[in-house]
RODO-2510 file (C-alpha; in nm, 4 decimals, decimal comma):
residues 261
     n   res          X          Y          Z
     1     m    -0,5164    -0,3854    -0,9321
     2     d    -0,6350    -0,6505    -0,6900
     3     t    -0,4456    -0,6038    -0,3699
     4     i    -0,4559    -0,2163    -0,3605
     5     v    -0,7710    -0,0200    -0,3945
     6     v    -0,7127     0,3390    -0,5193
     7     d    -0,9725     0,6124    -0,4648
     8     r    -0,9432     0,9752    -0,5648
     9     a    -1,1620     1,2708    -0,4604
    10     d    -1,1027     1,6371    -0,4092
    11     g    -0,7226     1,6151    -0,4345
    12     i    -0,6997     1,3238    -0,1848
    13     v    -0,5765     0,9917    -0,3151
    14     t    -0,6369     0,6863    -0,0867
    15     l    -0,4443     0,3685    -0,1109
    16     r    -0,6285     0,0884     0,0654
    17     l    -0,4409    -0,2438     0,1283
    18     n    -0,6867    -0,5012     0,0238
    19     r    -0,6094    -0,8537     0,1538
    20     p    -0,8367    -0,8626     0,4562
    21     e    -0,8348    -1,2406     0,4740
    22     k    -0,4576    -1,2103     0,5506
    23     k    -0,4889    -0,8932     0,7619
    24     n    -0,3472    -0,7118     0,4568
    25     a    -0,0118    -0,8923     0,4730
    26     i     0,2028    -0,7974     0,1729
    27     s     0,2138    -1,0613    -0,0923
    28     a     0,4502    -1,0499    -0,3957
    29     q     0,1577    -0,9157    -0,5979
    30     m     0,0877    -0,6451    -0,3373
    31     w     0,4546    -0,5313    -0,3512
    32     d     0,4272    -0,5061    -0,7260
    33     e     0,1014    -0,3130    -0,7116
    34     l     0,2180    -0,0813    -0,4337
    35     s     0,5210     0,0157    -0,6505
    36     v     0,2976     0,0889    -0,9445
    37     a     0,0461     0,2795    -0,7255
    38     l     0,3193     0,5041    -0,5725
    39     a     0,4605     0,5826    -0,9170
    40     d     0,1192     0,6733    -1,0362
    41     v     0,0645     0,9090    -0,7471
    42     a     0,4059     1,0644    -0,8022
    43     a     0,3088     1,1442    -1,1656
    44     n    -0,0435     1,2740    -1,0956
    45     r    -0,0468     1,6414    -1,0477
    46     d    -0,4064     1,6378    -0,9271
    47     d    -0,3080     1,4438    -0,6092
    48     r    -0,2515     1,6930    -0,3276
    49     v    -0,2500     1,4460    -0,0294
    50     m    -0,2087     1,0713    -0,0055
    51     v    -0,3804     0,8438     0,2612
    52     v    -0,2670     0,4903     0,3240
    53     t    -0,4966     0,2587     0,5120
    54     g    -0,6066    -0,1041     0,5329
    55     t    -0,9253    -0,2983     0,4597
    56     a    -1,1458    -0,4313     0,7381
    57     d    -0,9854    -0,4525     1,0915
    58     a    -0,6090    -0,4465     1,0022
    59     f    -0,3645    -0,2051     0,8624
    60     c    -0,0921    -0,4461     0,7480
    61     a     0,0511    -0,7579     0,9022
    62     g     0,3844    -0,7207     0,7288
    63     q     0,5328    -0,9482     0,4739
    64     d     0,3119    -1,2525     0,3921
    65     l     0,5464    -1,5338     0,4878
    66     g     0,3040    -1,7921     0,3488
    67     d     0,2892    -1,6429    -0,0075
    68     p     0,4513    -1,8841    -0,2495
    69     e     0,5639    -1,6128    -0,4864
    70     n     0,7184    -1,4115    -0,1973
    71     n     0,9083    -1,7274    -0,0877
    72     a     1,0248    -1,7950    -0,4496
    73     r     1,1608    -1,4387    -0,4813
    74     f     1,3667    -1,4921    -0,1679
    75     d     1,5358    -1,8139    -0,2982
    76     g     1,9014    -1,7857    -0,2509
    77     v     2,1113    -1,4969    -0,1317
    78     g     2,1017    -1,3364    -0,4805
    79     g     1,7300    -1,3579    -0,5151
    80     a     1,6720    -1,2263    -0,1620
    81     l     1,9053    -0,9289    -0,2234
    82     h     1,7361    -0,8451    -0,5476
    83     t     1,3949    -0,8618    -0,3837
    84     m     1,4952    -0,6524    -0,0777
    85     r     1,6365    -0,3915    -0,3027
    86     f     1,3063    -0,3751    -0,4926
    87     i     1,1171    -0,3518    -0,1513
    88     g     1,3618    -0,0810    -0,0548
    89     s     1,2814     0,1101    -0,3689
    90     i     0,9122     0,1189    -0,2630
    91     a     1,0061     0,2583     0,0775
    92     q     1,2242     0,5202    -0,1074
    93     a     0,9365     0,6030    -0,3421
    94     l     0,7109     0,6596    -0,0437
    95     h     0,9648     0,8903     0,1131
    96     d     1,0222     1,0742    -0,2132
    97     l     0,6577     1,1725    -0,2716
    98     t     0,6418     1,5491    -0,2830
    99     i     0,2933     1,5552    -0,1505
   100     p     0,2049     1,4986     0,2233
   101     t     0,1150     1,1507     0,3206
   102     i    -0,1001     1,0228     0,6059
   103     a    -0,1249     0,6728     0,7447
   104     a    -0,4641     0,5855     0,8872
   105     v    -0,3836     0,2859     1,1007
   106     n    -0,7028     0,0966     1,1512
   107     g    -0,5680    -0,2129     1,3272
   108     v    -0,2570    -0,4284     1,3497
   109     a     0,0589    -0,2833     1,1856
   110     v     0,3650    -0,5088     1,2242
   111     g     0,7056    -0,5450     1,0561
   112     a     0,7124    -0,3835     0,7155
   113     g     0,3457    -0,2845     0,7726
   114     a     0,4436    -0,0754     1,0795
   115     n     0,7207     0,0814     0,8827
   116     l     0,4878     0,1563     0,5950
   117     a     0,2837     0,3596     0,8439
   118     f     0,5915     0,5245     1,0019
   119     g     0,7254     0,6183     0,6546
   120     c     0,4288     0,8446     0,6072
   121     d     0,4447     1,2074     0,7046
   122     i     0,1595     1,1866     0,9669
   123     v     0,0303     0,8794     1,1499
   124     v    -0,3189     0,8702     1,2823
   125     a    -0,4070     0,5503     1,4789
   126     a    -0,7361     0,4011     1,5765
   127     q    -0,7683     0,3153     1,9459
   128     s    -0,7496    -0,0505     1,8679
   129     a    -0,4287    -0,0214     1,6533
   130     r    -0,1248    -0,2203     1,7579
   131     f     0,2362    -0,1911     1,6393
   132     s     0,5348    -0,4232     1,6463
   133     q     0,8842    -0,4397     1,5017
   134     i     0,8337    -0,8164     1,4777
   135     f     1,1500    -0,8884     1,2847
   136     s     1,3735    -1,0321     1,5669
   137     a     1,0929    -1,2807     1,6524
   138     r     1,1148    -1,4049     1,2947
   139     g     1,4990    -1,4261     1,2824
   140     l     1,5214    -1,1224     1,0584
   141     t     1,6379    -0,7595     1,0712
   142     i     1,4461    -0,4437     1,0443
   143     d     1,3503    -0,3441     0,6830
   144     f     1,1330    -0,1024     0,4862
   145     g     1,3364     0,1830     0,6255
   146     g     1,2657     0,1106     0,9946
   147     s     1,6393     0,1300     1,0858
   148     r     1,6432     0,4991     0,9827
   149     l     1,2818     0,5836     1,0739
   150     l     1,2686     0,4643     1,4322
   151     p     1,5750     0,6393     1,5882
   152     r     1,4637     0,9673     1,4348
   153     m     1,1115     0,9259     1,5642
   154     i     1,1740     0,8001     1,9226
   155     g     1,5463     0,8036     1,9919
   156     l     1,8095     0,5308     1,9558
   157     h     1,7659     0,3574     2,2920
   158     k     1,3806     0,3280     2,2645
   159     a     1,4152     0,2124     1,8974
   160     k     1,6611    -0,0609     2,0060
   161     e     1,4218    -0,1713     2,2793
   162     l     1,1341    -0,2117     2,0401
   163     a     1,3465    -0,3833     1,7713
   164     f     1,5239    -0,6226     2,0220
   165     t     1,2095    -0,7363     2,2053
   166     a     0,9626    -0,7346     1,9131
   167     d     0,7068    -0,6187     2,1654
   168     i     0,3478    -0,5309     2,0607
   169     v     0,2705    -0,1684     2,1437
   170     d    -0,0866    -0,0459     2,1710
   171     a    -0,2006     0,2940     2,0175
   172     p    -0,1893     0,4986     2,3356
   173     t     0,1679     0,3835     2,4116
   174     a     0,2703     0,4416     2,0530
   175     e     0,1454     0,7961     2,0876
   176     r     0,3290     0,8455     2,4142
   177     f     0,6492     0,7218     2,2517
   178     g     0,6051     0,9586     1,9529
   179     l     0,5376     0,6919     1,6894
   180     v     0,1906     0,8348     1,6058
   181     n     0,0629     1,1894     1,5907
   182     r    -0,2766     1,1148     1,7369
   183     v    -0,5073     0,8402     1,8572
   184     v    -0,8773     0,8570     1,7786
   185     p    -1,1740     0,6213     1,8507
   186     d    -1,2078     0,3423     1,5975
   187     d    -1,5330     0,4752     1,4561
   188     d    -1,3901     0,8185     1,4088
   189     l    -1,0673     0,7243     1,2209
   190     a    -1,2006     0,7647     0,8665
   191     s    -1,3715     1,0981     0,9346
   192     e    -1,0722     1,2389     1,1351
   193     v    -0,8314     1,1498     0,8620
   194     q    -1,0604     1,2789     0,5943
   195     a    -1,0898     1,6106     0,7631
   196     l    -0,7094     1,6315     0,8192
   197     a    -0,6352     1,5289     0,4600
   198     a    -0,8888     1,7857     0,3311
   199     k    -0,7336     2,0599     0,5511
   200     i    -0,3854     1,9824     0,4104
   201     a    -0,5084     1,9482     0,0531
   202     s    -0,6514     2,3034     0,0753
   203     q    -0,3086     2,4534     0,1211
   204     a    -0,0756     2,5698    -0,1545
   205     p     0,0799     2,2619    -0,3156
   206     l     0,4185     2,4241    -0,3946
   207     a     0,4464     2,5472    -0,0382
   208     l     0,3640     2,1988     0,0957
   209     s     0,6164     2,0206    -0,1214
   210     t     0,8868     2,2662    -0,0295
   211     i     0,8166     2,2465     0,3409
   212     k     0,8201     1,8616     0,3237
   213     r     1,1530     1,8635     0,1416
   214     h     1,3115     2,1028     0,3941
   215     l     1,1938     1,9051     0,6983
   216     n     1,3008     1,5734     0,5464
   217     a     1,6503     1,7068     0,4846
   218     s     1,6807     1,8843     0,8161
   219     a     1,8674     1,6109     1,0001
   220     s     2,1612     1,6293     0,7528
   221     m     2,1848     2,0091     0,7199
   222     t     2,3628     2,2651     0,9228
   223     l     2,1677     2,5788     1,0287
   224     a     2,3533     2,7859     0,7733
   225     e     2,2614     2,5287     0,4989
   226     a     1,8926     2,5216     0,6174
   227     l     1,8782     2,9090     0,6093
   228     e     2,0191     2,9212     0,2546
   229     a     1,7828     2,6514     0,1322
   230     e     1,4918     2,8441     0,2875
   231     a     1,6093     3,1640     0,1252
   232     q     1,6284     3,0174    -0,2203
   233     a     1,3001     2,8357    -0,1956
   234     q     1,1196     3,1349    -0,0490
   235     a     1,2467     3,3536    -0,3282
   236     m     1,1055     3,1168    -0,5866
   237     l     0,7735     3,0928    -0,3997
   238     f     0,7370     3,4698    -0,3943
   239     s     0,7240     3,4544    -0,7731
   240     s     0,4567     3,1757    -0,7777
   241     e     0,0956     3,2196    -0,8870
   242     d    -0,0082     3,0291    -0,5644
   243     k     0,1555     3,3086    -0,3576
   244     d    -0,0323     3,5704    -0,5537
   245     e    -0,3561     3,3763    -0,5125
   246     a    -0,2916     3,3342    -0,1323
   247     f    -0,2345     3,7108    -0,0883
   248     a    -0,5356     3,8001    -0,2931
   249     a    -0,7624     3,5550    -0,1112
   250     f    -0,6453     3,6886     0,2246
   251     l    -0,7151     4,0448     0,1308
   252     e    -1,0496     3,9596    -0,0333
   253     k    -1,1512     3,7359     0,2668
   254     r    -1,2214     3,4350     0,0492
   255     t    -1,0959     3,0795     0,0051
   256     p    -0,7958     3,0510    -0,2201
   257     n    -0,8038     2,8455    -0,5361
   258     y    -0,4505     2,7104    -0,5790
   259     r    -0,3242     2,5666    -0,9099
   260     g     0,0161     2,4419    -0,7960
   261     a     0,1970     2,6887    -1,0217
***
């Protein structure tokens, strides 16, 4: 792939958006390659945690409005609808990943680029990062799942304010709003995210995927439904090899070696 750089090490897979000359704006080719990359991660049992970040001094400037192929795909209502459904399938694929995902936001993240970050399970931002729901300033509506993500992250009224105004929000403000988990100095972003990803990757994979599934479903479940889902999942996990390894490692005072089984 040309527009996505994929690196794997120690159970951590990193997807790096790689169009620095365009602030990693998403071309038609990048949409295609992002779809392929996420499908590959979903199928790879060795991937325990995924990190998404950008090349150089930007995370992602959203859709590349100057890309001829992007513009061709949006020709006519039918073409635009087909393209948006494809883009939506990528947002869904990100959401459906069973492994934890971390956005390492190293610069500007606007439009679909902001919602790509917010679609990850954890968002770590560099001090210089900036976010915007730029859509209204382009005569467009929120996409890449932002209409669902934002109200759940920061509440309906604050989400409306950001979407209506298209304001640019700096990293400390984004943290205060609840859009990001933490803000770190620019020079520390890579090491902080690496340490966080390594810590998560060291946990039991079956437990992580189950926890993620339950938390993602929490908004649509009653307490009774959540308790029953927990009971069924916990019963299954008690029979897993990873649980046996976790208990043995605890008693033997050693680091567990999980197999995801």
